[in-house]
C-alpha positions in Angstrom: 81.3 -156.6 156.8 83.3 -158.8 154.5 86.3 -157.3 152.9 86.9 -157.1 149.2 89.3 -160.0 149.4 86.5 -162.2 150.6 83.9 -161.4 148.0 82.8 -164.1 145.5 84.2 -162.1 142.7 87.7 -162.0 144.3 87.6 -165.7 145.1 86.6 -166.4 141.5 89.5 -164.2 140.2 91.9 -166.0 142.5 90.6 -169.4 141.3 91.0 -168.4 137.7 94.5 -167.2 138.4 95.5 -170.5 140.0 94.0 -172.4 137.0 95.9 -170.2 134.5 99.2 -170.8 136.4 98.6 -174.5 136.4 97.9 -174.5 132.7 101.0 -172.5 131.9 103.1 -174.9 133.9 101.7 -177.8 131.9 102.4 -175.9 128.6 106.0 -175.2 129.7 106.6 -178.8 130.5 105.2 -179.9 127.2 107.4 -177.3 125.4 110.5 -178.5 127.1 109.7 -182.1 126.4 109.0 -181.2 122.7 112.4 -179.4 122.4 114.2 -182.4 123.9 112.4 -184.8 121.7 113.4 -182.8 118.6 117.1 -182.5 119.7 117.3 -186.2 120.5 115.5 -187.4 117.4 117.4 -189.8 115.2 115.2 -188.9 112.2 116.5 -185.3 112.0 119.9 -184.0 111.1 121.6 -181.7 113.6 120.6 -178.6 111.6 117.0 -179.7 111.2 116.8 -180.6 114.9 118.1 -177.2 116.0 115.7 -175.4 113.6 112.7 -177.4 114.9 113.7 -176.7 118.5 114.0 -173.0 117.7 110.6 -172.9 116.1 109.0 -174.7 119.1 110.7 -172.3 121.6 109.7 -169.2 119.5 106.1 -170.3 119.3 106.0 -171.0 123.1 107.6 -167.6 123.9 105.0 -165.8 121.7 102.2 -167.7 123.4 103.6 -167.0 126.9 103.9 -163.2 126.2 100.4 -163.1 124.8 99.0 -165.0 127.8 100.9 -162.9 130.3 99.6 -159.6 128.7 96.0 -161.0 128.7 96.2 -162.2 132.3 97.7 -158.9 133.5 95.0 -156.9 131.8 92.1 -159.1 133.0 93.0 -160.2 136.5 91.6 -158.1 139.2 93.7 -157.4 142.3 92.2 -156.0 145.5 93.5 -152.5 146.2 94.6 -153.5 149.7 96.5 -156.5 148.3 98.2 -154.4 145.7 99.3 -152.0 148.4 100.6 -154.8 150.6 102.7 -156.1 147.7 104.1 -152.5 147.3 105.1 -152.5 151.0 106.8 -155.8 150.5 108.7 -154.4 147.5 110.0 -151.5 149.5 110.7 -153.5 152.7 114.5 -153.8 152.0 114.8 -150.0 151.6 112.8 -149.5 154.8 114.7 -152.1 156.7 118.3 -151.3 155.7 118.1 -147.7 154.6 118.0 -144.4 156.5 114.7 -143.4 155.0 111.5 -143.4 157.1 108.8 -144.7 154.8 105.2 -144.1 156.0 102.4 -146.1 154.4 98.8 -144.8 154.5 96.6 -147.8 153.7 93.8 -147.5 151.1 90.3 -148.3 152.3 89.4 -152.0 152.2 86.2 -151.1 150.3 88.1 -149.6 147.4 87.5 -151.0 144.0 89.7 -153.8 142.8 92.4 -152.8 140.4 92.9 -154.2 136.9 96.2 -156.2 136.8 98.0 -153.9 134.5 97.1 -150.9 136.6 98.2 -152.6 139.9 101.5 -153.7 138.3 102.2 -150.2 136.8 101.2 -148.4 140.0 103.8 -150.4 142.1 106.5 -149.7 139.5 105.6 -146.0 139.5 105.9 -145.7 143.3 109.1 -147.6 143.4 110.7 -145.3 140.8 109.2 -142.3 142.5 110.7 -143.2 145.9 114.1 -143.6 144.4 113.8 -140.3 142.6 112.8 -138.5 145.8 115.8 -140.0 147.6 118.2 -139.1 144.9 116.9 -135.5 145.0 118.7 -135.2 148.3 118.0 -134.6 151.9 114.9 -136.7 152.3 114.6 -138.4 155.6 110.9 -139.3 155.4 108.5 -140.3 152.5 104.8 -140.7 152.9 103.0 -143.0 150.5 99.2 -142.9 150.3 96.8 -144.7 148.0 93.1 -144.1 147.6 90.4 -145.0 145.1 87.4 -142.8 144.0 85.7 -145.6 142.1 87.0 -144.5 138.7 90.7 -143.8 139.4 93.5 -145.0 141.6 94.8 -142.0 143.5 98.4 -142.0 144.7 100.4 -139.4 146.6 104.0 -139.4 147.6 105.4 -136.6 149.8 108.9 -136.2 151.1 110.8 -133.7 153.3 113.8 -133.4 151.0 115.4 -130.6 149.0 112.2 -129.8 147.1 113.9 -129.2 143.8 112.1 -131.6 141.5 109.8 -130.5 138.8 107.6 -132.3 136.2 110.4 -132.0 133.5 113.2 -133.5 135.6 114.9 -136.5 134.0 114.5 -138.5 137.2 110.7 -138.3 136.8 110.7 -139.1 133.1 110.1 -142.9 133.5 107.2 -142.1 135.8 105.6 -139.6 133.4 105.9 -142.1 130.5 104.2 -144.8 132.5 101.4 -142.5 133.6 100.8 -141.2 130.1 100.7 -144.7 128.8 97.9 -145.5 131.2 96.1 -142.2 130.3 96.7 -140.9 133.8 97.8 -137.5 135.3 101.0 -136.6 137.1 101.3 -133.4 139.1 104.5 -132.3 140.8 104.7 -129.6 143.5 108.0 -128.7 145.1 108.9 -126.2 147.7 112.6 -125.5 148.2 113.7 -126.7 151.6 110.4 -128.3 152.4 110.1 -131.2 150.0 108.2 -132.5 147.0 104.7 -133.9 146.5 103.7 -136.2 143.6 100.0 -136.6 142.9 99.2 -139.4 140.4 95.8 -140.4 139.1 95.4 -143.6 137.1 92.1 -144.5 135.4 90.8 -148.0 136.2 88.9 -148.1 132.9 91.0 -146.7 130.1 89.1 -145.3 127.1 89.1 -147.5 124.0 91.9 -146.5 121.6 91.5 -145.8 117.9 94.6 -147.1 116.2 96.0 -145.6 113.0 95.5 -147.7 109.9 98.7 -149.4 108.9 100.6 -148.4 105.7 102.1 -150.9 103.3 105.6 -149.6 104.0 105.3 -150.5 107.7 104.5 -154.2 107.0 106.1 -157.0 105.1 104.2 -158.6 102.3 103.5 -161.6 104.4 102.3 -159.5 107.4 99.9 -157.7 105.0 98.6 -161.1 103.9 98.1 -162.2 107.5 96.5 -158.9 108.5 93.9 -159.1 105.7 92.9 -162.6 107.0 92.8 -161.5 110.6 90.3 -158.8 109.6 87.9 -161.5 108.4 87.8 -163.0 111.9 89.2 -166.4 111.1 91.7 -168.2 113.4 95.4 -168.9 113.1 94.9 -172.4 111.8 92.6 -171.2 109.0 95.1 -168.5 108.1 97.9 -171.0 108.0 95.9 -173.2 105.7 95.0 -170.3 103.4 98.6 -169.1 103.1 100.3 -172.5 103.1 102.4 -171.8 106.2 102.5 -173.3 109.7 100.3 -172.1 112.5 103.4 -171.2 114.5 104.5 -168.9 111.7 101.1 -167.2 111.8 101.5 -166.6 115.5 104.9 -165.0 114.9 103.4 -162.7 112.3 100.4 -161.8 114.5 102.8 -161.0 117.4 104.8 -158.7 115.1 101.6 -157.0 113.9 100.4 -156.4 117.4 103.8 -154.8 118.2 104.1 -152.7 115.1 100.5 -151.3 115.2 100.4 -150.9 119.0 97.4 -153.1 119.4 96.6 -154.8 122.7 94.2 -157.4 121.4 93.4 -159.3 118.2 90.1 -157.3 118.0 92.1 -154.0 118.0 94.4 -155.4 115.3 91.4 -156.4 113.1 89.9 -153.0 113.6 93.1 -151.2 112.5 93.4 -153.6 109.5 89.8 -152.8 108.5 90.7 -149.1 108.3 93.7 -149.7 106.1 
């Protein structure tokens, strides 16, 4: 039986990832060339050249962050591959530390993980391992991943002091990440026997209903841009309508996404329509 990593869908995702990386490399090269061209231009004063370089770099940074968020949320990662990357992350601790880390592999038939879930899951486990070690007395940590088709199920169990609880400061970063992904964290500790963390992360987060923005939260220009985003037109058309550059529109859209907590332009438009 072919493993998940060998399926046409996985090969297609890997091919798309390679294409995206190549496109980003080309864009970065173009950005650097553009910045150098502006700084070397004999037609611009020093101040104008620096301003142009800053605008080019700012627009490229916004585009990079948007592309990275989009790629992370759409790229699928085989659950076994995500777990292998976790093992690689923890290899220095296993190799040079006194902790015995045991890994229980997820089934190869498990559902592929959305990129943002895989990324957060590894970060959660890394933080959890450090929290269990800091709790004191742990000589062994057992890490297990599984997938029930709808959720990524993670369990970490140690043989330490067993004093952690869900409200412990050491677990706060984990709890915040889990809540952000609409997951569930359960902590069970037995003094002298150790602590068990059970974490469930949904693979298909429910659609969010964002609160409508208030005028006090947005600048006048951001309100203008948002009203045009709601109509469905692109950045170039918005720029022409407001008499500003397309890069400036990208800057305002990025600020709107951050202020309103929207993950996509569609969510941003929906929030604006309710305003």
